[in-house]
C-alpha atoms as one frame of an Amber mdcrd trajectory, in Angstrom:
protein
 171.465  97.021 389.950 174.218  94.981 391.744 172.587  92.056 393.451 175.243
  89.392 393.809 175.924  88.140 397.398 179.641  87.735 396.692 181.840  90.846
 396.002 182.152  91.556 392.313 185.020  92.859 390.222 183.868  95.413 387.639
 186.150  96.763 384.942 185.154 100.256 383.858 185.950 101.446 380.330 187.236
 104.811 379.334 183.963 106.040 377.889 182.079 105.422 381.173 184.933 107.008
 383.246 184.933 110.101 381.158 181.278 110.308 381.228 181.203 110.059 384.995
 183.916 112.783 385.378 182.206 115.002 382.828 178.489 114.659 383.689 178.403
 113.355 387.270 175.264 111.404 386.757 173.381 110.697 389.970 172.198 107.229
 388.933 175.748 106.110 388.179 177.259 107.624 391.314 174.506 105.792 393.277
 175.571 102.484 391.663 179.295 103.249 392.502 178.393 103.992 396.113 176.373
 100.860 396.369 179.152  98.708 394.916 181.558 100.264 397.294 179.164  99.615
 400.337 178.918  95.930 399.180 182.748  95.688 398.999 182.537  95.189 395.370
 185.658  96.652 393.384 185.498  98.987 390.568 188.795  98.890 388.616 190.143
 100.460 385.413 193.046  99.437 383.264 196.278 101.313 383.350 195.498 102.562
 379.791 192.101 103.785 380.852 193.719 105.556 383.849 196.406 107.387 381.657
 193.585 108.368 379.295 191.570 109.917 381.909 194.456 111.463 383.770 196.471
 112.810 380.870 194.087 112.666 377.830 192.809 116.198 378.132 196.398 117.651
 378.497 197.841 116.109 375.430 197.349 118.441 372.353 198.220 115.593 369.781
 198.286 111.825 370.115 200.812 109.648 368.450 200.100 105.999 367.509 202.887
 103.773 368.302 202.902 100.865 365.795 205.028  98.395 363.914 202.406  98.432
 361.019 203.227 101.753 359.460 202.109 100.529 355.961 198.445 100.021 357.253
 198.243 103.293 359.182 199.884 105.444 356.667 196.606 105.187 354.709 194.803
 107.164 357.460 194.760 110.828 356.549 196.039 113.056 359.373 197.008 110.214
 361.729 200.221 110.831 363.510 202.195 107.614 363.987 205.614 106.393 364.975
 207.530 103.119 364.358 209.530 102.253 367.326 210.658  98.901 365.952 212.444
  99.995 362.660
């Protein structure tokens, strides 16, 4: 429960964001409502936002990396080297 007197800044991770969107749990929605009422801020990173907005539309993900030697050992992983 949020009990601080000063407004808080909470960073929501992708796993909780997708859980909220998928399940709509009353207890979590109540916490979000209470935080908004107290002028607390619930924020997400740009990466989390993109995952939540576009993640289900993308059929296949590509890992962008410079370290192809390391990731080439992962079976089935699709990766791209944008450096070399």
